[in-house]
N, C-alpha and C positions, 0 to 999 in steps of 0.2 A: 509174668514168667518172662524168660528169655529165651530166644530161639537163635538158632545160627542155621542159615541159609547158604548152602554149597553149591558152587557150579563150575564148570570147566573141565571136569573130567570126561574121558572118551578114549579113542583108539588113535594111537600114532605110531608111525615108523621109528625105528631106531635112529638116533641121529637128530629126530625132530624136537620141536617145544610145545609146550603146554602150559597155558595159564591157569592156576586154580584161584577162586575168589571165594570168601566166605565172609557173609555180613550179619552181625549181631543187630538183633532187634528188640524191644521189649523195655522193660524198665531199668535203664542202665544210668548209673552213677558214673563209672569208670571202667575201663578193661585193664587190668594190671598186666597181664600179657595174653597173647594169642600165639597160636601154634598149629603145626601140622605134623600129624603121625599117619603112620601107614601100617598095613598088616598086609603080607603076603600069605597065601595058602600055605598052611601048616607051619607058619612061623609065628612068633609073638609080635604083638604090636610094638613099634618103635618110635621114637622121636625123631622126626625129620628135621623140624627147623622151629624154632619158637622166636618172638620178638617181644621186649618189652615196650611198655607205653613210651619210654624214652628213647626207643629205637635201637636197643642193644639186641644182638641176635646171638644164636647158636644153632650150629649145623651138626648132623651128624657126619661123621668122615667121609662116608659113601658119596654124599653130595656136595660136597665142598668145591666151589668152583663151578659149580652146574647149575645149581638151585639158588634162588634170591628170594628171601621173604620181606616183606615189606607190609605196612600198615598205613591206613588212611584213618587218624582218629577221628576226624570229623564225621566220617561215615561208618565209623565202628567195622571197620572191614580189613581184613588181612588178606594177602595175596601170597600165591607161591609161585614164580616165574620158574619153569623147569625147562632147561635146555640141554642138548645133548644126550638126550634121554637113552636110557639102554634097557634091554629087557628085564634086567635085575630092578629096575625100578616099578616093573609092574606090581601094583598092589590095590587095597582099597585105601583111600586118603580121607582121613578124617579131620575136621577141623576142630579145634580144642580153644576154649577161653576161660579166664578166672574174671569173671564179671562182678564187680562190686554194685550190688544195687542200692546200698548207702555206705556211708564211710565205714562202716564198721559189720557190713553184712555182706557177704558175697556167695556165689554160686558157680561151681565148676560146670560148665556147658559143653556138651560136646554135639557136633554135626552127625547128620544121619551116615555120611561116609560118600564118596564118589569114587566109582572104579577108574583106574587109569592103566589102560594095557599098552603096553610097547612091543610092537612085533620085530622080527629080526628082518 
């Protein structure tokens, strides 16, 4: 089995910074992509940022220039560095990974979610 362990969520004031991390463990051949999604109360879950094994990234428009996603392939870990946080960023953030258990077998894995609250 594969598990994602998240950390870094919490309460921060507007304009502040927060760094989320998510480490994958278990039977892992490789991880094709890793990403962060978020869901605010009453809203649909949205993609925040994704990163491929090769380091290509995609961000939702609202976080471009403020958030940076990165990964450490050796540690099977993805990070989300969040700066200039706004109250609108308040949401539960979920880690996601497409994990190849073998070259031809994969599983989509989600973390448990970590709450990020940005106060005014």
